[in-house]
C-alpha positions in Angstrom: 4.8 4.4 14.1 2.1 6.3 12.2 -0.6 8.6 13.3 -3.8 7.3 14.9 -7.0 8.8 13.7 -10.6 8.3 14.9 -12.7 6.8 12.1 -15.8 5.8 14.1 -17.3 5.0 17.5 -17.7 1.3 18.4 -21.5 1.9 18.4 -21.4 3.2 14.8 -20.6 -0.3 13.4 -22.9 -3.2 14.2 -21.3 -6.6 14.2 -21.1 -8.0 10.6 -21.1 -4.5 9.0 -18.7 -2.2 7.3 -18.4 1.5 6.5 -16.3 3.9 4.5 -14.2 6.6 6.2 -12.4 9.4 4.5 -9.2 10.2 6.5 -6.6 12.7 5.4 -7.0 11.8 1.7 -7.3 8.0 2.3 -10.6 6.2 1.7 -10.6 3.4 4.2 -13.1 0.5 4.6 -13.7 -0.4 8.3 -15.4 -3.6 9.4 -16.7 -5.1 12.6 -16.1 -8.9 12.7 -16.7 -10.9 15.9 -16.0 -8.1 18.2 -12.9 -6.9 16.4 -12.4 -4.0 14.0 -10.4 -4.2 10.8 -9.5 -1.6 8.2 -8.5 -2.0 4.5 -8.1 0.2 1.5 -11.6 1.0 0.2 -10.8 0.5 -3.5 -11.1 -2.9 -5.1 -8.1 -3.7 -7.3 -10.3 -5.1 -10.0 -12.3 -2.0 -11.1 -12.2 0.4 -8.2 -15.4 -0.6 -6.4 -16.1 0.6 -2.9 -15.3 -2.3 -0.6 -16.8 -0.6 2.5 -20.2 -0.8 0.8 -19.8 -4.5 0.0 -21.5 -7.4 1.7 -19.6 -8.8 4.7 -19.8 -12.6 5.3 -17.6 -13.5 8.2 -14.2 -12.0 7.5 -14.8 -11.8 3.8 -16.2 -8.7 2.0 -17.5 -8.9 -1.6 -17.0 -5.9 -3.8 -20.5 -4.5 -4.7 -19.6 -3.9 -8.3 -18.2 -7.3 -9.6 -18.1 -9.6 -6.5 -14.4 -9.8 -6.0 -13.8 -11.1 -2.5 -11.2 -9.9 0.1 -10.3 -11.1 3.6 -10.7 -8.0 5.8 -8.1 -9.2 8.3 -5.3 -9.7 5.8 -6.3 -7.7 2.7 -5.8 -10.9 0.6 -8.0 -11.2 -2.5 -9.7 -14.6 -2.7 -10.8 -14.1 -6.3 -7.3 -13.4 -7.5 -4.7 -14.7 -5.1 -2.0 -12.5 -6.7 -3.9 -9.4 -5.7 -4.5 -7.7 -2.3 -5.5 -4.4 -0.7 -3.6 -2.5 1.9 -4.5 -3.1 5.6 -4.3 -0.6 8.4 -3.7 -1.3 12.0 -6.8 -0.6 14.2 -6.9 0.1 17.9 -10.0 0.7 20.0 -9.5 3.4 22.7 -12.4 3.7 25.0 -15.3 3.6 22.5 -13.3 5.1 19.6 -12.2 3.0 16.6 -8.7 4.4 15.7 -6.9 3.6 12.4 -3.2 4.0 12.2 -2.1 5.9 9.1 1.5 5.8 7.7 3.7 8.7 8.7 
């Protein structure tokens, strides 16, 4: 089991939005979808765009640079099915959004 780190408060992310968190050298994109929180690597595999700054439509985020799409729940790339980004487990404790980082 990894280390849980607070990345935001539940009130910091309105439903249907995302943000970027810098946590111990990791840039993580955190999203609020239908009352649940999800975290993926912030870097698009296409050209390195910041996924946490992309437009969220349901559970799919579009990279703001070139439009590559990713499922925020699974990390799967919809634009190129052979690509994906890392996902991170998320736990809500009280009003804190916690991301589990690898040990």
